[in-house]
C-alpha positions as CSV (number, residue, x, y, z in Angstrom):
1,X,-18.4,-52.0,-50.7
2,X,-19.5,-48.4,-50.1
3,X,-19.4,-46.2,-53.2
4,X,-18.1,-42.8,-52.2
5,X,-19.3,-41.2,-55.4
6,X,-22.9,-42.2,-54.7
7,X,-22.7,-40.6,-51.2
8,X,-21.3,-37.4,-52.6
9,X,-23.9,-37.2,-55.3
10,X,-26.7,-37.8,-52.8
11,X,-25.3,-35.0,-50.5
12,X,-25.1,-32.6,-53.5
13,X,-28.7,-33.4,-54.5
14,X,-29.9,-32.9,-50.9
15,X,-28.1,-29.4,-50.8
16,X,-29.7,-28.5,-54.1
17,X,-33.3,-29.6,-53.2
18,X,-33.5,-28.5,-49.6
19,X,-31.1,-25.6,-49.1
20,X,-32.5,-24.2,-45.9
21,X,-32.6,-27.6,-44.2
22,X,-29.1,-28.4,-45.4
23,X,-27.7,-25.1,-44.1
24,X,-29.4,-25.6,-40.8
25,X,-27.9,-29.1,-40.4
26,X,-24.5,-27.8,-41.4
27,X,-24.7,-25.0,-38.7
28,X,-25.8,-27.5,-36.1
29,X,-23.0,-29.9,-36.9
30,X,-20.5,-27.1,-36.7
31,X,-21.9,-25.9,-33.4
32,X,-21.7,-29.5,-32.0
33,X,-18.1,-29.8,-32.9
34,X,-17.4,-26.3,-31.5
35,X,-19.1,-27.3,-28.2
36,X,-17.1,-30.6,-28.2
37,X,-13.8,-28.7,-28.6
38,X,-14.7,-26.3,-25.8
39,X,-15.6,-29.2,-23.5
40,X,-12.3,-31.0,-24.2
41,X,-10.3,-27.9,-23.6
42,X,-12.2,-27.2,-20.3
43,X,-11.7,-30.8,-19.2
44,X,-8.0,-30.6,-19.9
45,X,-7.4,-27.6,-17.6
46,X,-5.9,-28.6,-14.3
47,X,-8.2,-28.4,-11.4
48,X,-7.8,-25.5,-8.9
49,X,-6.2,-26.6,-5.7
50,X,-8.7,-26.5,-2.8
51,X,-8.0,-24.0,-0.1
52,X,-7.2,-25.7,3.2
53,X,-10.0,-25.5,5.7
54,X,-9.4,-23.1,8.6
55,X,-8.8,-24.9,11.9
56,X,-11.1,-23.6,14.6
57,X,-9.5,-23.5,18.1
58,X,-11.7,-23.5,21.1
59,X,-11.6,-20.2,22.9
60,X,-10.4,-20.3,26.5
61,X,-10.4,-17.3,28.8
62,X,-6.7,-17.6,29.7
63,X,-5.5,-18.4,26.2
64,X,-3.0,-16.1,24.6
65,X,-4.5,-13.9,21.8
66,X,-3.4,-15.1,18.4
67,X,-3.0,-12.1,16.0
68,X,-3.3,-12.7,12.3
69,X,-0.1,-12.2,10.3
70,X,0.1,-8.8,8.7
71,X,2.5,-6.2,7.6
72,X,5.2,-5.4,10.1
73,X,5.4,-2.0,11.7
74,X,8.3,0.1,10.5
75,X,10.9,1.3,13.0
76,X,10.2,4.7,14.5
77,X,6.5,4.3,14.2
78,X,4.8,4.7,17.5
79,X,1.4,3.1,18.0
80,X,0.7,5.1,21.2
81,X,2.5,7.7,23.2
82,X,1.9,9.5,26.4
83,X,0.4,12.9,25.8
84,X,2.4,15.8,27.2
85,X,1.3,19.3,28.3
86,X,4.2,20.9,26.5
87,X,6.5,19.9,23.7
88,X,10.1,19.6,24.4
89,X,12.7,21.3,22.2
90,X,13.5,17.9,20.6
91,X,9.8,17.3,19.8
92,X,9.5,20.7,18.3
93,X,12.6,20.2,16.1
94,X,11.4,16.8,15.0
95,X,7.7,17.4,14.3
96,X,7.1,21.1,13.8
97,X,8.1,23.1,10.7
98,X,7.7,26.8,10.6
99,X,5.6,27.9,7.6
100,X,7.1,30.4,5.2
101,X,5.5,33.6,3.8
102,X,4.0,31.9,0.7
103,X,2.3,29.2,2.8
104,X,0.8,31.8,5.2
105,X,-0.5,33.8,2.3
106,X,-2.1,30.7,0.8
107,X,-3.7,29.8,4.1
108,X,-5.0,33.4,4.5
109,X,-6.6,33.4,1.0
110,X,-8.1,29.9,1.5
111,X,-9.6,31.1,4.8
112,X,-11.0,34.2,3.2
113,X,-12.6,32.1,0.5
114,X,-14.1,29.9,3.1
115,X,-15.5,32.8,5.1
116,X,-17.0,34.4,2.0
117,X,-18.6,31.1,1.0
118,X,-20.1,30.7,4.5
119,X,-21.4,34.2,4.7
120,X,-22.5,34.3,1.0
121,X,-24.6,37.3,0.2
122,X,-25.7,38.1,3.8
123,X,-26.6,41.7,4.4
């Protein structure tokens, strides 16, 4: 039968006589078990479901255009409109807001800064 005390004594002697080799073997064994644990954890993860392959339809000249699904357009949003020479009163009330004195002053100062920046130190 195997004597456990003899094995323990042999290991102790090995660690006393060859410390560097014993430490190196201990580190390698620990890294092996760490790699084994990582491998088992990775193997236990469920596999990602594969994305279904896109079906390619042959293009025919008289075929109806298939638009991809996307966000819907909110009500009241016009993609196109007929340009008019003049605004109607309803258009003006809906889209135009008269600027107040503070906004006009701000616009004037911003324009003055822009002009001074363009002209710079010209004589």
